[in-house]
C-alpha positions as CSV (number, residue, x, y, z in Angstrom):
1,M,-43.1,189.7,15.7
2,N,-42.1,186.0,15.1
3,K,-42.5,186.6,11.3
4,F,-40.0,189.5,11.6
5,F,-37.5,187.3,13.6
6,L,-37.9,184.5,11.1
7,F,-37.3,186.9,8.2
8,L,-34.1,188.2,9.7
9,I,-32.7,184.8,10.7
10,M,-33.3,183.5,7.1
11,L,-31.6,186.4,5.4
12,P,-28.1,184.6,5.3
13,K,-29.7,181.5,3.8
14,G,-26.6,181.1,1.7
15,L,-24.5,180.6,4.8
16,W,-27.0,178.1,6.3
17,R,-26.9,176.2,3.0
18,A,-23.1,176.2,3.0
19,L,-23.2,174.7,6.5
20,G,-25.2,171.8,5.1
21,A,-28.8,172.8,6.1
22,D,-31.9,172.2,4.0
23,I,-33.4,175.7,3.7
24,P,-37.1,174.8,3.3
25,Q,-36.9,172.3,6.2
26,L,-34.9,174.8,8.3
27,K,-37.5,177.5,7.8
28,A,-40.4,175.2,8.5
29,I,-38.9,173.9,11.8
30,L,-38.1,177.4,13.0
31,K,-41.6,178.6,12.1
32,V,-43.2,175.8,14.2
33,R,-40.8,176.4,17.1
34,L,-41.6,180.1,17.2
35,M,-45.3,179.4,16.9
36,L,-45.0,177.1,20.0
37,D,-43.1,179.8,21.9
38,D,-46.0,182.2,21.1
39,R,-48.4,179.8,22.9
40,K,-46.2,178.9,25.9
41,P,-47.2,180.6,29.3
42,L,-44.6,182.8,31.0
43,S,-42.2,181.2,33.4
44,F,-43.6,183.2,36.3
45,G,-47.0,184.3,37.4
46,R,-50.3,182.6,37.1
47,Q,-50.6,179.5,35.1
48,Q,-52.9,179.6,32.1
49,T,-56.0,177.5,32.7
50,K,-58.2,178.5,29.8
51,K,-59.1,175.9,27.2
52,K,-58.2,178.4,24.4
53,P,-54.5,178.4,23.8
54,A,-52.5,181.5,24.7
55,R,-51.3,183.7,21.9
56,F,-48.8,186.5,21.4
57,M,-46.8,185.4,24.5
58,S,-43.6,186.2,22.8
59,A,-44.6,189.8,22.3
60,L,-45.6,189.9,25.9
61,S,-42.3,188.5,27.1
62,V,-40.5,191.1,25.0
63,F,-42.6,193.9,26.6
64,L,-42.0,192.6,30.1
65,S,-38.2,192.3,29.4
66,A,-38.2,196.0,28.3
67,V,-40.1,197.0,31.5
68,I,-37.7,195.1,33.7
69,G,-34.8,196.8,31.8
70,M,-36.1,200.2,32.8
71,M,-35.5,199.4,36.4
72,Y,-31.8,198.8,35.9
73,I,-31.1,202.4,34.9
74,I,-31.9,203.6,38.4
75,P,-28.3,203.3,39.5
76,L,-27.1,205.0,36.3
77,A,-29.4,208.0,36.8
78,A,-29.0,208.2,40.6
79,L,-25.2,207.9,41.0
80,D,-22.7,210.5,40.1
81,D,-19.9,207.9,39.9
82,R,-20.4,206.4,36.5
83,I,-18.3,203.2,37.1
84,M,-20.3,202.5,40.3
85,G,-23.6,203.0,38.4
86,L,-22.5,200.7,35.6
87,W,-21.3,198.1,38.0
88,L,-24.7,198.0,39.8
89,Y,-26.4,198.1,36.4
90,F,-24.5,195.2,35.0
91,T,-24.7,193.2,38.2
92,T,-28.5,193.5,38.3
93,F,-28.7,192.8,34.6
94,L,-26.6,189.7,35.0
95,L,-28.5,188.3,37.9
96,M,-31.9,188.8,36.3
97,L,-30.8,187.5,32.9
98,S,-29.3,184.4,34.6
99,F,-32.5,183.8,36.5
100,L,-34.6,184.2,33.4
101,L,-32.4,181.8,31.4
102,V,-32.4,179.2,34.2
103,T,-36.1,179.3,34.6
104,D,-37.4,179.9,31.1
105,F,-34.6,178.7,28.8
106,S,-34.7,175.2,30.2
107,T,-37.9,174.5,28.2
108,V,-36.0,175.2,25.0
109,L,-32.7,173.6,25.9
110,F,-34.3,170.4,27.2
111,D,-36.9,170.0,24.5
112,T,-36.7,166.3,23.6
113,R,-39.6,166.2,21.2
114,D,-37.2,166.1,18.3
115,K,-36.4,162.5,19.1
116,S,-40.0,161.4,18.5
117,I,-41.2,163.9,15.9
118,L,-38.4,165.1,13.7
119,L,-35.8,162.3,13.7
120,P,-38.1,159.8,12.0
121,R,-38.5,162.3,9.2
122,P,-36.0,162.7,6.3
123,I,-34.2,165.6,8.0
124,N,-30.4,165.6,8.1
125,E,-28.6,166.2,11.4
126,R,-27.1,169.5,10.4
127,T,-30.5,171.0,9.6
128,L,-31.8,169.8,13.0
129,L,-28.8,171.0,14.9
130,L,-28.8,174.4,13.2
131,S,-32.5,174.9,13.8
132,K,-32.0,174.3,17.5
133,L,-29.1,176.7,17.7
134,L,-30.9,179.4,15.7
135,H,-34.0,179.0,17.8
136,M,-31.8,179.5,21.0
137,F,-30.3,182.6,19.4
138,I,-33.7,184.1,18.7
139,Y,-34.9,183.2,22.2
140,L,-31.9,184.8,23.8
141,F,-32.2,187.9,21.5
142,R,-35.8,188.4,22.5
143,I,-34.7,188.7,26.2
144,V,-31.4,190.5,26.0
145,F,-32.2,193.2,23.4
146,P,-35.4,194.7,25.0
147,M,-33.9,194.3,28.5
148,S,-30.9,196.4,27.5
149,L,-32.8,198.9,25.4
150,A,-33.4,201.4,28.2
151,G,-29.8,201.5,29.3
152,W,-28.6,201.8,25.7
153,V,-30.9,204.9,25.2
154,F,-29.8,206.4,28.5
155,V,-26.0,206.2,27.9
156,A,-26.5,207.4,24.3
157,I,-28.4,210.5,25.5
158,E,-26.1,211.2,28.3
159,N,-22.7,210.5,26.7
160,G,-23.2,210.6,22.9
161,L,-22.3,208.5,19.9
162,V,-19.2,206.8,21.4
163,A,-21.2,205.4,24.3
164,A,-24.0,204.3,22.0
165,I,-21.5,202.2,20.0
166,W,-19.7,200.9,23.1
167,F,-22.8,199.8,25.0
168,P,-24.2,196.9,22.8
169,F,-20.7,195.4,22.6
170,I,-20.4,195.3,26.4
171,V,-24.0,193.8,26.7
172,F,-22.9,191.1,24.3
173,M,-19.9,190.3,26.6
174,L,-22.3,190.3,29.6
175,T,-24.5,187.7,27.8
176,L,-21.4,185.4,27.4
177,V,-20.8,185.6,31.1
178,A,-24.5,184.8,31.7
179,L,-24.3,181.8,29.4
180,F,-21.3,180.5,31.4
181,L,-23.1,180.9,34.7
182,V,-26.3,179.3,33.4
183,N,-24.4,176.3,31.9
184,G,-22.5,175.9,35.1
185,C,-25.7,176.1,37.1
186,Y,-27.4,173.5,35.0
187,L,-24.4,171.2,35.3
188,L,-24.3,171.7,39.0
189,I,-28.0,170.8,39.4
190,L,-27.6,167.7,37.2
191,N,-24.6,166.6,39.3
192,L,-26.2,167.1,42.7
193,A,-29.7,165.9,41.8
194,K,-31.2,163.0,39.9
195,P,-32.4,163.9,36.4
196,E,-36.0,163.3,37.3
197,R,-35.7,166.0,40.0
198,F,-34.4,168.5,37.5
199,K,-37.9,170.1,36.8
200,D,-38.6,170.4,40.5
201,I,-35.4,172.3,41.1
202,I,-36.1,174.6,38.1
203,N,-39.5,175.2,39.7
204,Y,-37.8,176.5,42.8
205,F,-35.7,178.8,40.6
206,Q,-38.9,180.2,39.2
207,I,-40.2,180.8,42.7
208,G,-37.0,182.6,43.6
209,F,-37.1,184.7,40.4
210,S,-40.7,185.8,41.1
211,V,-39.7,186.8,44.7
212,L,-36.6,188.6,43.4
213,F,-38.6,190.5,40.8
214,F,-41.2,191.6,43.4
215,A,-38.4,192.8,45.8
216,I,-36.7,194.8,43.1
217,V,-39.9,196.5,42.0
218,Y,-40.7,197.6,45.5
219,L,-37.3,198.2,47.1
220,M,-35.0,199.5,44.4
221,P,-36.8,202.9,44.1
222,R,-36.6,203.2,47.9
223,A,-32.9,202.4,47.9
224,A,-32.2,204.9,45.1
225,D,-33.8,207.8,47.1
226,S,-31.6,207.2,50.1
227,T,-28.7,209.6,50.7
228,G,-26.2,206.8,51.3
229,F,-26.9,205.3,48.0
230,K,-26.3,208.5,46.0
231,I,-22.8,209.0,47.4
232,L,-21.5,205.5,46.7
233,Q,-18.0,205.5,45.2
234,H,-16.3,202.5,43.4
235,Q,-13.0,203.3,45.1
236,N,-14.5,202.1,48.4
237,Y,-15.2,198.6,47.0
238,R,-11.9,197.3,45.9
239,W,-13.1,193.7,46.2
240,A,-15.5,194.4,43.3
241,A,-12.5,194.3,41.0
242,F,-12.7,190.5,41.1
243,T,-16.2,190.4,39.6
244,P,-16.8,190.3,35.8
245,T,-19.4,193.0,35.9
246,Y,-16.8,195.4,37.4
247,W,-14.5,194.6,34.5
248,L,-17.3,195.6,32.1
249,A,-17.9,198.8,34.0
250,A,-14.2,199.6,33.9
251,S,-14.4,199.6,30.1
252,W,-16.0,203.1,30.5
253,T,-12.4,204.3,30.1
254,W,-13.0,203.8,26.4
255,V,-15.7,206.5,26.5
256,E,-14.4,209.0,29.0
257,P,-10.7,208.2,29.7
258,D,-10.1,211.5,31.6
259,K,-12.9,211.0,34.2
260,V,-11.8,207.5,35.4
261,L,-9.1,206.6,37.9
262,S,-6.0,205.1,36.3
263,Y,-6.0,201.9,38.2
264,T,-9.2,200.8,36.5
265,K,-7.8,201.0,33.0
266,W,-6.1,197.6,33.1
267,L,-9.4,196.1,34.2
268,S,-11.0,197.1,30.9
269,I,-8.8,194.5,29.2
270,L,-10.6,191.9,31.2
271,A,-13.9,193.2,29.8
272,I,-12.9,191.4,26.6
273,A,-10.6,188.7,27.8
274,G,-12.7,187.6,30.7
275,P,-16.0,186.8,28.9
276,L,-14.1,185.1,26.0
277,L,-12.2,182.9,28.5
278,L,-15.4,182.0,30.2
279,I,-17.2,181.1,27.0
280,W,-14.1,179.0,26.0
281,L,-14.3,177.1,29.3
282,T,-18.0,176.6,28.6
283,V,-17.5,175.1,25.1
284,R,-14.3,173.2,26.1
285,F,-15.2,171.6,29.4
286,L,-18.7,172.4,30.6
287,S,-20.7,171.6,27.5
288,P,-19.4,168.1,26.8
289,S,-20.2,167.0,30.4
290,F,-23.5,168.9,30.2
291,A,-24.5,167.0,27.0
292,K,-23.9,163.7,28.7
293,K,-26.1,164.6,31.6
294,I,-29.0,165.7,29.5
295,G,-29.6,162.1,28.3
296,G,-30.4,161.1,31.8
297,I,-33.5,163.2,31.9
298,D,-35.3,160.9,29.5
299,V,-34.6,157.7,31.4
300,V,-38.0,155.9,31.6
301,D,-37.2,153.8,34.7
302,A,-36.2,156.8,36.8
303,P,-39.6,157.0,38.7
304,V,-39.3,153.3,39.6
305,Q,-35.9,153.8,41.1
306,K,-37.1,156.8,43.0
307,A,-40.1,154.8,44.4
308,I,-37.8,152.0,45.5
309,G,-35.0,154.1,47.0
310,G,-37.2,156.9,48.3
311,A,-39.6,154.7,50.4
312,S,-37.4,154.7,53.5
313,G,-36.6,158.4,53.0
314,R,-40.2,159.4,53.1
315,K,-41.0,157.2,56.1
316,T,-40.6,159.9,58.7
317,A,-42.6,162.4,56.7
318,S,-45.4,159.8,56.2
319,K,-45.6,159.1,59.9
320,L,-45.8,162.9,60.6
321,Y,-48.8,163.6,58.4
322,L,-50.6,160.4,59.5
323,K,-50.0,161.3,63.2
324,L,-51.3,164.8,62.5
325,A,-54.3,163.5,60.6
326,N,-55.2,161.2,63.6
327,L,-54.6,163.9,66.1
328,L,-56.6,166.7,64.5
329,N,-59.5,164.6,63.0
330,K,-61.9,162.2,64.5
331,N,-64.0,161.4,61.4
332,P,-62.3,158.9,59.0
333,L,-63.5,161.1,56.0
334,S,-61.7,164.1,57.6
335,K,-58.6,162.1,58.0
336,A,-58.8,161.1,54.3
337,G,-59.3,164.8,53.3
338,F,-56.3,165.8,55.5
339,S,-54.0,163.1,53.8
340,I,-55.2,164.1,50.3
341,A,-54.5,167.8,50.8
342,W,-51.1,167.2,52.5
343,L,-49.8,164.9,49.8
344,Q,-51.2,166.8,46.8
345,T,-49.8,170.1,47.9
346,G,-46.4,168.6,48.2
347,R,-46.5,167.2,44.7
348,S,-48.2,170.0,42.7
349,R,-45.7,172.4,41.0
350,N,-48.6,174.8,40.2
351,F,-49.5,174.9,43.9
352,K,-45.9,175.7,44.8
353,M,-45.6,178.4,42.2
354,R,-48.7,180.1,43.4
355,V,-48.3,179.8,47.2
356,Y,-44.6,179.8,48.0
357,P,-43.8,183.3,46.7
358,S,-46.5,184.8,48.9
359,F,-44.5,183.8,51.9
360,A,-41.8,186.2,50.8
361,F,-44.1,188.9,49.6
362,V,-45.4,189.6,53.1
363,P,-42.0,190.7,54.6
364,V,-40.9,192.5,51.5
365,Y,-44.2,194.5,51.3
366,F,-44.0,195.2,55.1
367,F,-40.5,196.5,54.7
368,Y,-41.7,198.7,51.8
369,L,-44.5,200.1,53.9
370,V,-42.5,201.0,57.0
371,T,-39.8,202.7,55.0
372,Q,-42.2,205.1,53.2
373,N,-41.2,208.1,55.5
374,K,-37.7,207.9,53.8
375,A,-36.0,208.1,57.2
376,P,-32.6,206.3,57.6
377,L,-32.9,202.5,58.1
378,T,-31.2,202.6,61.5
379,E,-33.7,205.2,62.7
380,I,-36.6,203.2,61.4
381,W,-35.3,200.0,63.2
382,H,-34.8,201.8,66.5
383,T,-38.2,203.4,66.5
384,L,-40.0,200.3,65.3
385,P,-40.9,199.0,68.8
386,E,-42.7,202.4,69.5
387,T,-45.0,202.0,66.6
388,H,-48.1,199.7,66.2
389,N,-46.8,198.1,63.0
390,N,-46.9,194.7,64.6
391,I,-50.7,194.7,64.0
392,L,-50.1,195.5,60.4
393,L,-47.6,192.7,60.0
394,L,-49.8,190.1,61.7
395,Y,-52.8,190.9,59.5
396,M,-50.8,191.1,56.3
397,S,-50.5,187.3,56.6
398,A,-54.1,187.2,55.5
399,F,-52.8,187.6,51.9
400,I,-51.2,184.1,52.3
401,V,-54.6,182.8,53.3
402,M,-56.3,183.9,50.1
403,N,-53.7,182.0,48.0
404,L,-54.0,178.9,50.2
405,M,-57.8,178.9,50.0
406,S,-58.0,179.3,46.3
407,M,-55.4,176.7,45.5
408,L,-57.1,174.2,47.8
409,V,-60.1,173.9,45.5
410,F,-58.5,174.5,42.1
411,S,-56.3,172.1,40.2
412,D,-55.2,171.3,36.7
413,Q,-56.1,167.6,37.4
414,Y,-59.6,168.4,38.5
415,K,-61.0,165.5,36.5
416,A,-59.6,163.1,39.1
417,S,-62.3,164.4,41.5
418,W,-64.6,161.7,40.2
419,L,-63.4,159.7,43.1
420,Y,-65.3,161.8,45.6
421,Y,-68.6,161.2,43.8
422,S,-68.0,157.4,43.4
423,A,-67.2,156.9,47.1
424,P,-70.0,156.4,49.7
425,I,-69.5,159.9,51.2
426,E,-72.5,161.1,53.2
427,R,-71.4,164.6,53.9
428,P,-68.6,166.1,51.6
429,G,-68.0,168.7,54.3
430,S,-66.1,166.2,56.3
431,V,-63.5,165.8,53.5
432,M,-63.3,169.6,53.1
433,D,-62.8,170.0,56.9
434,G,-59.8,167.7,56.9
435,A,-58.3,169.3,53.8
436,F,-58.6,172.8,55.3
437,K,-56.8,171.7,58.5
438,A,-54.0,170.1,56.4
439,I,-53.0,173.3,54.5
440,W,-53.6,175.4,57.7
441,V,-51.1,173.3,59.7
442,K,-48.7,172.6,56.9
443,Y,-48.3,176.1,55.4
444,Y,-50.0,178.9,57.4
445,L,-49.1,178.1,61.0
446,P,-45.4,177.8,60.3
447,I,-45.2,181.2,58.5
448,F,-47.4,182.8,61.2
449,T,-45.1,181.3,63.9
450,V,-42.1,182.9,62.2
451,I,-43.9,186.3,62.0
452,S,-45.0,185.9,65.7
453,C,-41.4,185.3,66.8
454,F,-40.3,188.4,65.0
455,V,-43.1,190.4,66.6
456,V,-42.2,189.2,70.1
457,A,-38.5,189.9,69.5
458,I,-39.2,193.5,68.4
459,W,-42.3,194.5,70.4
460,G,-41.8,192.2,73.5
461,T,-44.0,189.7,75.3
462,K,-46.8,192.4,75.6
463,S,-47.7,191.5,72.0
464,L,-48.6,187.9,72.8
465,L,-52.2,188.9,73.3
466,D,-52.1,190.7,69.9
467,I,-50.8,187.5,68.3
468,A,-53.5,185.4,69.8
469,L,-56.3,187.8,68.7
470,A,-54.8,188.1,65.2
471,L,-54.6,184.3,64.8
472,V,-58.2,183.8,65.8
473,N,-59.4,186.7,63.5
474,I,-57.4,185.5,60.5
475,T,-58.7,181.9,61.1
476,L,-62.2,183.3,61.2
477,F,-61.5,185.2,57.9
478,A,-60.3,182.0,56.3
479,A,-63.3,180.1,57.4
480,C,-65.6,182.7,56.0
481,V,-63.7,182.6,52.7
482,M,-64.1,178.9,52.4
483,R,-67.7,178.9,53.5
484,I,-68.9,181.6,51.1
485,A,-66.5,181.7,48.1
486,Y,-64.7,178.3,48.0
487,R,-67.2,175.8,49.3
488,R,-66.0,172.9,47.2
489,L,-64.2,169.6,47.5
490,P,-60.4,169.8,47.5
491,F,-58.8,170.0,44.0
492,S,-62.1,169.4,42.3
493,S,-62.5,172.6,40.2
494,V,-60.7,174.3,37.3
495,E,-60.0,178.0,37.6
496,Q,-61.6,179.8,34.6
497,M,-60.4,183.3,33.7
498,N,-63.9,184.1,32.4
499,E,-66.0,182.6,35.1
500,K,-69.0,184.5,36.5
501,G,-68.3,187.6,38.7
502,S,-70.4,186.3,41.6
503,R,-67.3,184.8,43.3
504,F,-65.4,188.0,42.8
505,F,-68.0,190.1,44.6
506,K,-68.3,187.5,47.3
507,T,-64.6,187.6,47.9
508,L,-64.6,191.4,47.8
509,F,-67.4,191.4,50.4
510,I,-65.4,188.9,52.6
511,M,-62.4,191.2,52.5
512,I,-64.4,193.6,54.8
513,I,-64.0,191.0,57.5
514,P,-60.2,191.1,58.0
515,S,-60.2,194.9,57.4
516,S,-62.8,195.5,60.1
517,L,-61.2,193.1,62.5
518,G,-57.8,194.5,61.8
519,F,-58.9,198.2,62.2
520,G,-60.8,197.3,65.4
521,H,-57.7,195.5,66.8
522,Y,-55.5,198.5,65.8
523,F,-57.6,201.1,67.5
524,V,-57.9,199.1,70.7
525,D,-54.1,198.7,70.7
526,L,-53.8,202.5,70.5
527,V,-55.3,202.8,74.0
528,P,-53.2,200.8,76.5
529,W,-55.8,200.5,79.3
530,L,-58.3,198.9,76.9
531,W,-56.2,195.7,76.8
532,W,-59.0,193.7,78.3
533,L,-61.1,194.3,75.2
534,K,-58.7,192.1,73.3
535,I,-59.6,189.2,75.5
536,V,-63.3,189.9,74.9
537,F,-62.7,190.1,71.2
538,I,-60.8,186.7,71.3
539,G,-63.9,185.1,72.9
540,L,-66.3,186.7,70.4
541,S,-64.2,185.8,67.4
542,A,-63.8,182.3,68.6
543,M,-67.6,181.8,69.0
544,L,-68.2,183.2,65.5
545,L,-65.5,181.0,64.1
546,W,-67.1,177.9,65.7
547,L,-70.5,178.8,64.1
548,V,-68.9,179.4,60.6
549,W,-66.8,176.3,60.9
550,D,-69.7,174.1,62.0
551,S,-71.6,175.2,58.9
552,Y,-68.7,174.6,56.6
553,K,-67.8,171.1,57.8
554,N,-71.5,170.0,57.6
555,T,-71.8,171.0,54.0
556,T,-74.1,168.7,52.0
557,W,-74.1,167.5,48.4
558,D,-77.0,169.9,47.6
559,E,-75.1,172.9,48.9
560,L,-72.1,171.9,46.8
561,K,-74.3,171.8,43.7
562,K,-75.5,175.4,44.4
563,M,-71.9,176.6,44.2
564,D,-71.7,175.6,40.5
565,L,-74.9,177.3,39.5
């Protein structure tokens, strides 16, 4: 695919030569850039940890963009009001495209390797600048074209040749609006945050994108099936006339002038003038300021300034985790494991990318499950206290536990674990004990507290016993997972995609535990007079938890070696 893109972009080589570029050098630079794109992991999802470099990632990103674009046509197919359908289509398209560009395009835009690799070579500035611009164009085309393909085919089939000619022009205008928003977003980030914090903020955008994508996949089909969604009319949303996506939707008057209200015709003028004005503002005002801000990202003394100025800012947080370490641990090794896990999880971008989205997945997936009967949302909300879905919601948080447990032992910097083996540690289980408590207190207990408050607000104080039993059972499940499948020192292992299947089957077997405990809890909850059994189950689960935990925290070096066999 990259060869095809390179062939197309080099067709007007006479134009590039007229602009002052050296054609062989330009082709060589673009070829290498596209090759690197083919090996770069996607901006969302699981990080690549294999030693073998990834390949064909560009083709995969094109395929995923096409799949995402298929979701956008739901409003076009479900709504009779064409302008309303186009407005929702273009709005969703703009949001997803902007998120993709902010999260993924930054690696291209802020690629500073040119300074150390290409500038010392005999390459003129025009060739270097043109190669960067053409690379950005190819990168943008690989996202926009497949993402718009489904909508293009749909309007062409539904409305004929005129709509097929109209659609790509409007998508181009929409892309100009997205570039304005992304440029403004980058400039806002660089103005509000220090340059060295830029990558951290982009990381949070990636987390937000993964959550948004998950929510759209699960909730958009449900919204399209509702009766209220199908009867939406653009006349009822006059405020939408102030949004650029509505201007683009109003240009439907060019295709079917007799089926659109007259007051929307003048808005179609803004479909052209608006994006052109925004891109002029980008080039005239935003881009110069943006270019000046980029230089600050490469300042080498930024970490020193951060260390000096941020010492007092982190004083309170430092006292918090040290107090918790002393409060929850008696063994000095456990305190050390607690501190290592607390600090490392706050600094690792990979940890945040894998764990933070799961916090949002639980409420989104719960909403998806409770709305499967296709009843109106108001009716579902009013009848929710009469159901037993509080048990389902409480035990769904076990999915968060799985992410936490795996990310506690795996790390990209696993080679730094030599420190464990060089220190005089008699029982490594003491370090593992403290690390487990750290992520449990820092990540799981807060989200479980939020879920518990929601359960009490909807189902009342009678659910407090259910909350206590669920907490003990899920803690027991986590202890079993760590004892059987992840019995390793914190951040000491590398996750291999092709590792043996023994851990997979162990984890599959362990999943029987929360399922059995959850189903048992659910069936007891169905019979009100059996409430006393919940107290019995809390005691039994607590005793079993103590036995499993005692075995885990007393792990020896010999038992750790068996995990690697």
